[in-house]
N, C-alpha and C positions, 0 to 999 in steps of 0.2 A: 051312743058311743059306737054303735056297730059299724059306722062308716070308717072307723080307724082300721088301718091294716098294720098290725104289729109284726115285728120281726125279731127273732131270736138268733143270735150269731154265737155259735158254740166254737170257741177257738181252743178248747182243751184237747189234749192229746189222749184219746181213749186207750192207747197202748200203755199208758202209765198207770192205769188202774191195775192193782194186784189184789183181786178179791178171791179168797180161798173157797168160799162155800156157796157162791151163787154166780150165775152169769152176770155180766155187766147190765144187760137188759133187765134181768130180774131185780137186781139191786136198784136200778133206776125206777122201776115200778114201785118199789117199796118207798122210795123217796117221794114219789108222786102221790101215792094213795095209801101208803101204809101208816100204821100207828107209830108213835115214837119207839115202842118196843120192837116193832118190825125193822125199823131203820137201825136200831142198836145191834140187831143180829147180823148186820152186814159185817163180815169178818175180813179185815185186811186194810189196804191203802186205797183211797178213792177220792175223786172229786167228780160229782155227778150233777147233771142238770136234767130236769124232767119237766115236760110241758103238757098241759091240757088246755087248749084254746088260749085264753088270755091269762091263764094262771101258770106261773113258772115257780118251781121249787128247786132249791140248790142245797147241797150238803157236801161236806168234806171231812176227811179224817184229819187228825192233828198234823200229820206230816205232809199234807198236800196243800200248798197255797192255792187260793181260789178268789178271784176278784171279778167285779162286774161294774158296768157303767151303763146308764140309761141315756140314750141320745134322742134328741127331738128331730123328727122329720115331718114334712108336710103331710105325708100319707099316714103317719102314725109313729109310735115310739119304736126304737130299736134297742134291744138289750144285748150288750156285748159281754161275753163271759170268757175269761182267760186266766191263766195262772200269774201273768205278769202285767204290770202297769204299761210298760212300753209296747207290749203286744196290742193292748187296747188302743193306745195312741196311734200306732201304725195303721190299724184298721180304719180309724176315724180319718186319718190323713188320706188314705186311699179312696175313701168314700165321700170326700169333700165336707167332712164334719169336724175338722180339727179345731175350728173356732170355738167349739163347745167344751173343749178339753182343758182340764187342769188336773194334776195328779191327786189333789185333795178331793176331787169330785168322784173318784173311783171308790168302790166299797169292797171291803174284805169280808168274805163269808166267815163268821166265827166258827171255830171247830166245835163240834158236838151239838150243833143246832141245824134244823131245817129252816131255811130262809124262804119265805113265800112272798112273791111279787105278783101284782096284778097290772097287766099292760093295758091300761084303759085311757091313756092319753095324758093331757095336761090339765091341772097339776097332777103330779104322780103321787099316789098314796104311799104312806110309809110301808116298808116291808113288815111282816110279822115273823116272829122267831119262836120256834118250838123246840125245846130241848129234847134230844133223844138219848142222852147219856147222863144219868144222875146217880152216881155211885153212892152207896150208903156209908156215911161217915161213922167212925168209931165202932164198927161192927165186930172187930177182932178182939180176942182176949189179950190181956196184958202178959204176953208170953213171947219174948224176943225170938226164941227158937222156932216157935210156931209161925210167927210173923215172917221171919226170914225164909222159912221153907215155902210158905205160900207165895211170897213176893218173887223170890228167885225161881220157883217152880213155874210161875206164870211167865216170867221173862224167858226162861229156857224154852218153854212151849212156843212162844212167839218166834224165837230164833229158828227153831226146828221147822215150823211151818214155812218160814221164808226160805230156808235152805232147800226144802223139798221142791220148791218151784224153780230152782236154778239148774240149768243144764249141768250134768255131772262132771264135765271137764273144765268148767269155769273156775278160776281162782277166786278166793274170798279174802278180802282185806278188812282189817279193823283199824280205825283211827285210834291210836293207843298212846296214852301218856303215862300209864301205870297208876293213875288215880283210881278211886273207888268205882266210878261208873264205867270208864273204858276198860278197867281191869275186869269188872264183872262181866261185861259184854264179851271180852276175849275168852275168858274162862268158860262162859256159857256156850260160846260158839265151838270152842275146842271140845267140850263135853258132848254137845249135841252131834257134832260130826262123828265123834267116836261111837256114840250110841246108834247112829244111823249107818254105820259102816262106811263112811266116806273117807276118801284119801286125804289125810292130814297134810300131805305135801301141797295141797291147794291153799293152805292158810298162811297168812302173814299178818304181823302186827306192825303197822307203819307209824313211826314216831318222828314228828317234826323237830328239827334241831337247828336253831339259828344262833350261831356264836356260842355264848355261854349260858344258854337256857338250861334249866334244871331237869326238864322232863326226860331227857335221854338217859341220864344216870338212874332216875327213878324207874323208868320203864325197864331198863336192863336188870336192876335189882329185883323188881317184881317178878319178871319171868325167870330169872336165875333161881330165885327161892322156890319156884315151882318146878324147876328142872325143865323149863320150856324156852330157854334162851335162844334156841335155834330158830324160833319163829320171828325174832325181832329184825326189822329192817329200818334203819334210820333214813330219813329224807333230809339231806343237808340243804340249807339255804342261807342267804345273807339278808341283811337289813334292806338292801337295795331291791330285793325281790318283792317287797311289800309296796303295793300301789293302791292307796286308799281311794283314789278316784275311780279306779276300776272296780274296787269292792263295792262302793256306793252304787255304781251303775248296775252291777250284777244283783246285789241284794235289794235295791230299791228301798232303802231305809236309812236312818241317820242316828239311831240310838248308839251312844259311844261304846258300851260294852259289847253290843251285838256287832258293830262294825269292827271292833278289835278282833272278836272271835272269828268273824267271817274273813277278815284279812288273813288270819292264820290258816283258815280253811282253804282259801284261794292258793296260798303258797304250797300247802301240803298236797292238794289235789293236782296242781300243776306239776309238782315234783314227781308224783306217782305216775302221772300221764306221760311225762318225759321218759321215765324209766321203763314203763310198761304201756306201750301205745294201745293195747287191746284190752286192758283191764277194765272191768265193768262194775263188779259188785263189791259194795263196801258196807260195813256196819260202824256205828258210833254209839256213844253213851249220852247223847243230848236228851234232856228230860229227866235224868236221874236226880239232879239237884231239886228240880221242881217237885218231883214225886215225894222226896224225903224232906221237903221244906228246908233245904240246906243252903240258904243264901244269907249273907251278913245283914241282919235286920238293922244294925246300927248305921249302915250305909244309905238307908232309905228313910228319910224323915217322915214319910207317910205311914210307915209300918210300926207295929208293936207285935210282940209275941202273941198277944191275944188275937189280933187281926189275922196273923199268919195261920194259927192253928184252928181258928173258928170259922173261916170262910172256905166254902167248898171250892177246891181246885183254884185257889187264889193265884198261885204261880203259873198254872197252866192256862188260865183264862183271863187273868187280870181281875178287875173289880166286877166284871160281869156285864152281860148285855142289858141295856136299859138303864144302866147307872150313869151318873153324871160324868164320870171319868172314862167311860167306854168310848173308844175311838171307832167311828164308823169306817174311816179310811184304813185303819190298821188293826182292828180288833184289839186284843189285849193279851198279856202274858206270853206263854210259849206259843199260843195260837198265832200271835203276831210274829214272834221272833224266831220261829223255826226256820224262816228263810235264811238265817245266818248259817245254817247247815245245809239245807236243801238246795239253795240257789248256787253256791259254789260247786257242790257235787254235780248238779245238773249241767252247769256251765261247761264242765270238763268231761261230760259224757258218762258220769257214773250214776248207777242206781243204788240208793242207800236205804238202810233201815236203822232206826233206833228203836229197839224193842220197848224202851221206857215210854214211848209215846202211845203205845197200844192201849185201848180201853181196858182190856183184861188185866193189864199190869197196873194201870192207874187205879182201877177199882180196888185192888188189894191195898195200894198205898193209901187211898182215902179211908179205908177201913181201919187203919192203924190208930189206936187211941193216943194220939200225940199229946193231948193235954195231960193225961194220966201218966204217961211214960216220962214226959219232960218235967213234970211238976211245975210247969210254967217258968222254967229256968232256961235262959237262952243257950248257955253253953251245953246244958244237958240235951237240949233239942238238937244242937249241932252234932253231938256225938252219936246220935241214934243211927244215922245212916251207915256209918262204918260197922257198928255192932250188928245191925240187921242184915246188911249185905254179906258180911263175912260169915255169919251164922248160916245164912241161906246157902251160900256157896259150899260150905262144909256139908250141910245136910243133903244137898242135891248132887254134888260131884265128889265129895270126900276130900277135896283139896283145901289146904289152909291158905287162904288168900291174904297176902300182906295188905295192911291198911296204912296209908300215908295221909298226912294232913292235907286239907282241901287247898287246891290251887287252881285257879281258872286256867283253861286251855291256853289262852293267849299270853298268860303271865308265866307259863311254864316253858313255852317255846323260846322266849327271850325275856330278860328283865323289863319291868314296867318302864323304867326311865329310858331305856333304849326304844321301847315301843312308842313312847311319846314323841320321838323324833320323826316318826312316820305317820302316826295316827293321833289326831287331836282328841283330847278328852272333853272338849266343849261341844255339846249337842247343837248349839246354834250355828257353829261353823260347819258342822257336818250337814245340817239341814239346809243351810244356804247352798252348799255344793250340790246336794241332791236336787233342789228346786232349779238350779242353774241348768240342769239337763233339759229343762222344758222352756227356758226363756227364749 
């Protein structure tokens, strides 16, 4: 096979890596030659490709989409790596290889794994997957105060590290609904900025409001109860601002709840961009539900409370690599669906952080003894997030954070029945529209 000439095309933007403790090159060497423990020590946001001859290894953090495609050439295989499907397709078109392309032939690197490929020609061997992040489940004591302090402490640490990397004159925005997750992120950011001696005039809480959505009132009540109402800035929009075709094109997916959420993100980020042409840095609370296992189990016929609490990072990773239901094209769980947040922000020129996606925060969450705390009762499981987060905020910041009932971002910006006028709830329709982009 030595007569093959393999090619690796790296279309990732290295400037998007935000690694706190290593140079990008040192991090890349850990992906290439390091142990899983060495890769786990890469602290920050990254999508890395490393090569040694015909061996290529790929790894990403939860918040960085990363895809690849293996093309056939007479002289040997070409591996194209990018964050987007359409970027891969464009390269193939420009190099006369578009006839090989279909979006389902692209592969997503699953978060928390090193993917190893060998470029040895045809037929291509399967990649191998090595997990580099394996948090210990149920390691914490059954003490909600202790758990809250650990969880929010880890989250505040992640926010602080991120803030320190940002130029001191740059404004900071939080996508804010007044719910538990965005509320915790805002309070954590406010606290971290105060602790770091930063100018709080840089901070804003942006709340999307479309018609008679409930989030704006909730956001206002949340901040007013903390005496922080001056930070609120509503972003007003109308139903006509929602363009589901644009959302599908930007997010490159078709799952209804993710397209709903991404559509709201598109409207919010477009509104912020219109009001503030140079704004760049944003935070959000995506991943908080996944960490605290706070999704309606009854809405998914595949789930039981037993499967939710007994499977490692089920909501973050889906059923897991190598399982029957694992999608090679789309990975699983938040590893797949984080594009609902990342892609709209990136599309409008924002750099964003959700501290809930960081391994140090997920590690605490997976250590929570959910089985013991919930008593395997669904409603008790749902109530844990508010209890844990509020206690953690109190312990870390001294503030009494209000806790409101769970409501999805897209359903708080406007009522569900109105959302349905613009976004179909049928996956098959949305999938058909996505595939039509490549017909």
